[in-house]
C-alpha positions in Angstrom: 0.1 -0.3 0.0 0.9 3.4 -0.6 0.5 6.1 2.4 -0.1 9.9 1.7 3.5 10.6 2.9 5.3 7.8 0.9 7.4 9.0 -1.6 6.8 6.6 -4.6 9.3 7.4 -7.5 7.4 4.9 -9.7 4.0 7.2 -9.4 5.5 10.6 -10.7 3.2 13.6 -10.7 2.9 14.2 -14.5 0.3 16.8 -15.2 -0.8 20.0 -13.3 -2.2 21.8 -16.1 -5.6 22.7 -16.6 -7.7 20.0 -18.8 -8.4 22.7 -21.6 -4.9 23.4 -21.8 -3.8 19.7 -22.1 -6.5 19.4 -24.7 -5.3 22.1 -27.0 -1.5 20.9 -26.7 -2.5 17.8 -27.8 -4.8 18.7 -30.4 -2.3 21.1 -32.1 0.6 18.4 -31.9 -1.8 15.9 -33.8 -2.8 18.2 -36.4 0.6 19.4 -36.9 1.8 15.9 -37.4 -0.9 15.3 -40.1 0.7 17.6 -42.5 4.3 17.1 -41.5 4.8 13.5 -41.2 5.2 11.0 -43.8 5.8 11.5 -47.2 3.7 8.2 -47.7 1.9 9.6 -51.0 -0.5 7.3 -52.9 2.2 7.0 -55.5 4.3 5.1 -53.1 1.6 2.2 -52.4 2.5 0.4 -55.6 5.9 0.1 -54.8 5.0 -1.0 -51.1 2.6 -3.5 -52.6 4.7 -5.0 -54.6 7.6 -5.3 -52.1 5.4 -6.9 -49.3 3.9 -9.4 -51.6 6.2 -10.3 -54.4 8.5 -12.1 -51.5 5.2 -13.5 -49.6 5.7 -17.1 -50.9 9.3 -17.1 -49.7 7.8 -16.8 -46.1 6.4 -19.1 -44.1 2.7 -19.1 -42.0 0.7 -21.4 -39.9 -0.9 -23.0 -43.4 2.4 -23.8 -44.4 3.5 -25.0 -41.0 0.7 -27.4 -40.8 1.4 -28.9 -44.3 4.9 -29.3 -43.4 4.0 -31.1 -40.1 1.6 -33.5 -42.2 4.5 -34.2 -44.8 3.3 -32.4 -47.7 4.9 -30.1 -50.2 5.1 -26.5 -49.7 3.8 -25.1 -52.9 3.4 -21.6 -54.1 -0.3 -20.6 -52.9 -2.8 -19.1 -55.5 -3.4 -16.2 -53.7 -0.3 -14.6 -54.2 -0.7 -14.4 -58.1 -2.9 -11.4 -57.7 -3.2 -9.9 -54.5 -6.0 -7.4 -56.0 -8.3 -10.2 -57.5 -10.8 -9.7 -54.7 -9.7 -12.7 -53.0 -11.0 -13.0 -49.2 -8.1 -14.1 -46.9 -9.3 -15.5 -43.9 -7.5 -16.1 -40.7 -9.3 -18.4 -38.4 -8.2 -19.6 -35.1 -9.9 -21.9 -32.5 -7.9 -21.9 -29.4 -7.9 -22.2 -25.5 -6.5 -18.9 -23.8 -5.9 -17.3 -20.6 -5.7 -13.4 -19.6 -6.0 -11.6 -16.3 -9.6 -10.7 -16.9 -11.3 -13.9 -18.5 -9.1 -16.5 -16.9 -9.3 -19.5 -19.1 -11.3 -19.1 -22.2 -12.2 -21.0 -25.0 -12.5 -18.9 -28.2 -13.2 -19.0 -32.0 -11.5 -15.8 -34.0 -11.3 -14.9 -37.5 -9.5 -12.0 -39.2 -10.9 -11.5 -42.7 -8.9 -9.4 -45.1 -9.6 -8.1 -48.6 -9.6 -5.5 -51.4 -12.7 -3.9 -52.9 -10.9 -2.8 -55.8 -7.7 -3.3 -58.3 -6.1 -0.1 -57.4 -2.5 -0.3 -56.7 -2.7 2.1 -53.7 -5.8 0.4 -52.5 -5.8 -0.1 -48.5 -6.6 -3.4 -47.4 -10.0 -3.7 -45.5 -10.6 -5.9 -42.5 -12.8 -7.4 -40.4 -12.2 -9.1 -37.2 -14.6 -11.2 -35.1 -14.5 -13.8 -32.2 -16.9 -15.8 -30.0 -15.4 -16.2 -26.5 -16.5 -18.2 -23.4 -14.5 -17.9 -20.2 -14.1 -19.6 -16.9 -15.9 -16.7 -15.1 -19.0 -17.2 -17.4 -18.2 -14.4 -19.8 -19.5 -14.2 -23.2 -17.7 -11.7 -25.5 -18.9 -11.5 -29.3 -17.4 -8.2 -31.1 -17.6 -7.3 -34.9 -15.1 -5.1 -35.9 -14.5 -3.7 -39.3 -12.5 -1.1 -41.3 -13.5 -1.1 -44.8 -11.9 0.9 -47.5 -14.0 2.0 -50.7 -12.4 2.0 -54.1 -9.5 4.5 -54.3 -9.6 4.6 -50.5 -12.3 7.4 -51.0 -14.4 6.5 -47.9 -13.4 4.6 -44.5 -16.3 2.9 -43.0 -15.4 2.0 -39.5 -17.9 -0.5 -37.4 -17.5 -1.6 -34.0 -20.6 -3.8 -32.7 -20.3 -6.1 -29.5 -22.2 -7.9 -27.2 -20.6 -8.8 -23.6 -21.9 -10.6 -20.6 -19.5 -9.7 -18.3 -18.6 -10.6 -14.8 -15.4 -8.4 -14.4 -13.2 -6.5 -11.7 -13.6 -2.9 -10.6 -11.0 -1.3 -8.1 -12.6 2.2 -7.6 -11.5 5.7 -8.8 -8.2 7.5 -9.4 -4.6 6.4 -9.7 -4.1 5.6 -6.1 -6.7 2.9 -5.9 -5.8 -0.3 -4.1 -5.4 -3.8 -5.8 -6.7 -5.5 -2.8 -9.9 -3.4 -2.9 -10.9 -4.9 -6.2 -14.5 -6.8 -6.4 -16.6 -8.1 -9.0 -19.3 -6.4 -10.9 -21.6 -8.0 -13.5 -23.4 -6.5 -16.6 -24.7 -7.1 -20.0 -23.3 -4.6 -22.8 -24.6 -3.7 -26.3 -22.2 -1.5 -28.2 -23.0 -0.1 -31.6 -20.3 2.2 -32.8 -20.2 3.2 -36.7 -18.7 5.9 -38.6 -18.0 6.9 -42.4 -15.3 9.2 -43.1 -14.7 10.9 -46.6 -11.0 11.7 -47.8 -10.5 15.4 -47.6 -6.7 15.5 -48.5 -4.4 12.1 -49.1 -4.5 10.0 -46.4 -6.6 12.4 -44.4 -10.4 11.8 -43.7 -13.3 13.5 -41.9 -16.7 12.3 -41.2 -19.3 11.5 -38.7 -20.7 8.6 -36.7 -23.2 7.6 -34.4 -22.4 6.0 -30.9 -24.8 4.1 -28.8 -23.7 2.2 -25.5 -26.3 0.3 -23.4 -25.7 -1.8 -20.4 -28.4 -3.9 -18.6 -28.5 -5.9 -15.4 -25.6 -3.9 -13.7 -24.8 -5.1 -10.3 -22.3 -5.5 -7.6 -21.5 -9.2 -7.0 -19.3 -9.1 -4.0 -18.5 -5.6 -2.8 -16.9 -5.1 0.7 -19.3 -5.5 3.4 -20.5 -2.3 5.2 -18.9 0.1 2.7 -20.4 2.2 0.4 -18.4 1.8 -2.7 -17.1 4.4 -5.2 -19.1 2.9 -7.8 -22.3 3.7 -5.5 -21.0 7.0 -4.4 -20.6 8.0 -8.1 -23.7 6.7 -9.4 -24.9 3.0 -9.7 -27.9 2.4 -11.8 -29.4 -1.2 -13.3 -29.3 0.2 -16.6 -27.1 2.8 -18.3 -27.7 4.3 -21.9 -25.2 6.7 -23.8 -26.3 7.8 -27.2 -24.3 10.3 -29.1 -22.8 11.6 -32.1 -19.1 11.2 -33.3 -17.2 13.8 -35.3 -14.0 12.2 -36.6 -10.6 13.3 -38.0 -8.3 10.5 -39.1 -5.1 10.5 -40.8 -3.7 7.1 -41.9 -0.7 6.5 -44.1 -0.2 2.7 -43.0 -0.7 0.5 -45.8 -1.4 -2.7 -44.0 -3.6 -1.9 -41.0 -3.5 -5.4 -39.7 0.2 -5.6 -39.2 1.6 -2.2 -39.8 5.3 -1.8 -40.7 5.5 1.9 -41.8 3.6 5.1 -41.8 1.3 7.2 -39.2 -2.1 7.0 -38.0 -3.6 9.8 -36.0 -7.2 9.7 -35.0 -9.4 12.4 -33.2 -12.8 11.6 -32.0 -15.2 14.1 -30.3 -18.2 12.3 -28.8 -20.9 14.5 -27.5 -24.0 12.6 -25.8 -27.6 14.2 -25.5 -30.5 13.3 -23.7 -32.5 14.0 -26.8 -30.9 11.2 -28.5 -31.9 8.8 -25.7 -28.6 9.3 -23.3 -29.3 9.2 -19.8 -27.5 12.7 -19.2 -25.5 14.9 -21.3 -21.4 14.6 -21.4 -18.5 14.9 -23.7 -15.4 12.9 -24.4 -12.5 13.5 -26.7 -10.0 11.0 -28.1 -6.6 12.1 -29.1 -4.8 9.1 -30.5 -1.3 9.0 -32.5 0.8 5.7 -33.6 3.9 6.0 -35.6 5.7 3.1 -37.2 9.6 3.2 -37.8 12.0 0.6 -39.5 14.6 0.2 -37.1 17.7 -0.6 -38.1 16.7 1.1 -41.6 17.3 -1.7 -43.9 16.1 -4.6 -41.5 12.4 -6.0 -41.1 12.4 -4.7 -37.5 9.8 -2.0 -36.6 9.7 0.5 -33.6 6.0 1.2 -32.8 4.9 4.3 -31.0 1.3 4.9 -29.3 -0.1 7.8 -27.7 -3.7 7.3 -26.4 -5.5 10.3 -24.7 -9.0 9.6 -23.6 -10.4 12.8 -22.0 -13.7 13.9 -20.5 -14.3 17.5 -21.2 -16.9 20.1 -20.0 -19.0 19.6 -17.0 -20.9 16.3 -17.9 -20.7 13.2 -16.1 -20.1 10.1 -17.8 -21.4 6.8 -16.4 -18.9 5.1 -14.3 -18.9 1.9 -16.7 -17.9 4.6 -19.6 -15.3 6.3 -17.8 -11.7 6.3 -19.2 -10.4 2.9 -17.9 -7.3 0.4 -18.4 -7.8 -2.1 -21.2 -11.2 -0.4 -22.2 -10.0 1.1 -25.4 -11.7 -0.1 -28.6 -9.6 -3.1 -28.8 -9.1 -3.8 -25.1 -5.1 -3.2 -25.2 -4.2 -0.4 -23.3 -2.2 -1.0 -19.9 -0.6 -4.4 -20.9 0.5 -5.6 -17.3 -2.6 -4.8 -15.7 -6.0 -6.6 -15.3 -8.7 -4.8 -17.4 -10.4 -2.1 -15.4 -7.5 -1.5 -12.9 -7.5 2.0 -13.1 -10.7 4.5 -13.7 -10.8 8.2 -13.8 -11.9 11.0 -15.7 -9.2 11.1 -18.1 -6.4 8.9 -19.2 -3.2 9.8 -20.7 -1.6 6.7 -22.1 1.8 6.0 -24.0 3.3 2.9 -25.5 6.4 1.9 -27.3 7.1 -1.7 -28.8 10.0 -3.1 -30.5 9.0 -5.8 -33.2 11.6 -8.3 -34.6 11.6 -11.7 -36.3 12.9 -14.8 -34.6 13.0 -16.9 -38.1 14.1 -15.9 -41.3 11.0 -17.3 -42.6 8.7 -15.0 -40.8 6.7 -17.7 -39.1 7.9 -16.7 -35.4 8.6 -13.1 -34.4 9.1 -11.5 -30.9 8.6 -8.1 -29.3 9.4 -6.1 -26.2 7.3 -3.4 -24.8 6.8 -0.9 -22.1 3.9 1.5 -21.5 2.8 4.2 -18.8 -0.7 5.1 -18.1 -1.6 8.3 -16.3 -4.8 8.9 -14.3 -5.8 11.7 -11.8 -4.8 11.0 -8.5 -8.2 11.2 -7.3 -11.7 12.5 -8.5 -11.5 15.4 -8.6 -8.0 16.3 -8.9 -5.4 17.9 -11.1 -2.4 15.9 -10.4 -1.8 12.9 -12.4 0.1 9.6 -11.6 2.4 7.7 -14.0 1.9 4.0 -13.8 4.0 2.0 -15.7 3.8 -1.6 -17.4 6.4 -3.6 -19.5 6.8 -6.9 -20.8 7.8 -9.1 -23.9 5.9 -11.7 -26.3 5.6 -14.1 -29.1 4.1 -13.6 -32.9 3.1 -16.4 -34.8 2.1 -15.4 -38.8 -1.2 -16.9 -39.3 -1.4 -15.5 -43.0 1.7 -14.3 -45.0 -0.3 -12.3 -47.5 -2.7 -10.5 -44.9 0.3 -10.4 -42.5 -2.1 -11.3 -39.9 -0.5 -12.7 -36.4 -1.4 -14.3 -33.4 0.2 -12.2 -30.6 1.0 -13.7 -27.0 2.3 -11.5 -24.4 3.5 -11.6 -20.9 3.2 -8.2 -19.0 4.0 -7.0 -15.7 3.1 -3.9 -13.8 2.8 -2.4 -10.3 2.2 -4.1 -6.9 2.7 -7.5 -8.4 0.3 -7.4 -11.2 1.3 -9.7 -14.1 -0.5 -12.0 -16.7 -1.0 -13.0 -20.3 -2.6 -11.2 -22.8 -3.6 -12.6 -26.4 -4.4 -10.6 -29.7 -5.3 -11.9 -33.1 -3.4 -8.9 -35.2 -1.0 -6.6 -33.5 -1.8 -4.6 -30.2 -1.6 -1.3 -32.2 
């Protein structure tokens, strides 16, 4: 435990600026990056496309490994002959896994990759879905898609999911105690969809509608004779948030499934209105940046950088279950080293770096090392922020050498003895 007088060098006070100043600084930074970043113009996509796929059959993936184990000859696969043929590449994965938030789980997941046109600079579209049942009686069913139309003129983004989800909560703020965790349960319906139009090479603007609905919300095993922070903040059996999403996106990555180059920057402003069915009015702002650098320059190794900033703006009060929280980004990936929901507050400032490298020359196995830092307000309300670090390493297994989809198995550590496995289909970011 950390007393008020303790000097904790791992939890550094990071920000004391007013929220608006932080938002403006981050917004200016991201908008500046849009136009000074990468010279990844459309004309370069053809060269990159040829480079990635001309050597694909010299690489090895799980399909080739399975054929090899059965004693079959590894032959050139037909889907390499024309990567723009409209062929759909499916990477299915039935497996048993383990993570901190699910325990042992059985899941069937699939990554579906395809192109909608023959254009040389076309970006790859993808659909990610899975069905999971865990030892904690959790049911998880997401459908997430990023569809690029002909000539990359439009980007259609979908995030639909259903969760029946007993899970842990630890209270509010960056100084919550890991020993104070208890189980909450809820059913969650999420329907987020956006359509973005290209307004400049690799730059998109658009509008979406976000709807979140929680039912059967309840505390399962709260501490006895204590009013929990969830109750003090506002515990109700049902929660509804409904609002518009104004989005600005810059994406110069060629392959969004396993990025190896380019820049991704994303701004989402979400105002929720009672007129649209929301329980109350509140606003959030997401500022996100990802950058990928080949390091060393002529190698296949990649240094990936990620900044994810999830902010509550204005005087509104988001529902407890929609406050910024560890591992509750759209892909459940922030804060490797900590259980989902470990920290929760009005704002989250997040940074992560990951170094990716091949373990085998044929590309079947790769590895990563990573470090991250999440920062939440010390308490609610407060203007002082605490840095909460995580770190770890992981294995990559190439599921499909043409879409470059990987199975990602990571082990991470955090403060207070926090540690565990984290599994993804497709790179973490």
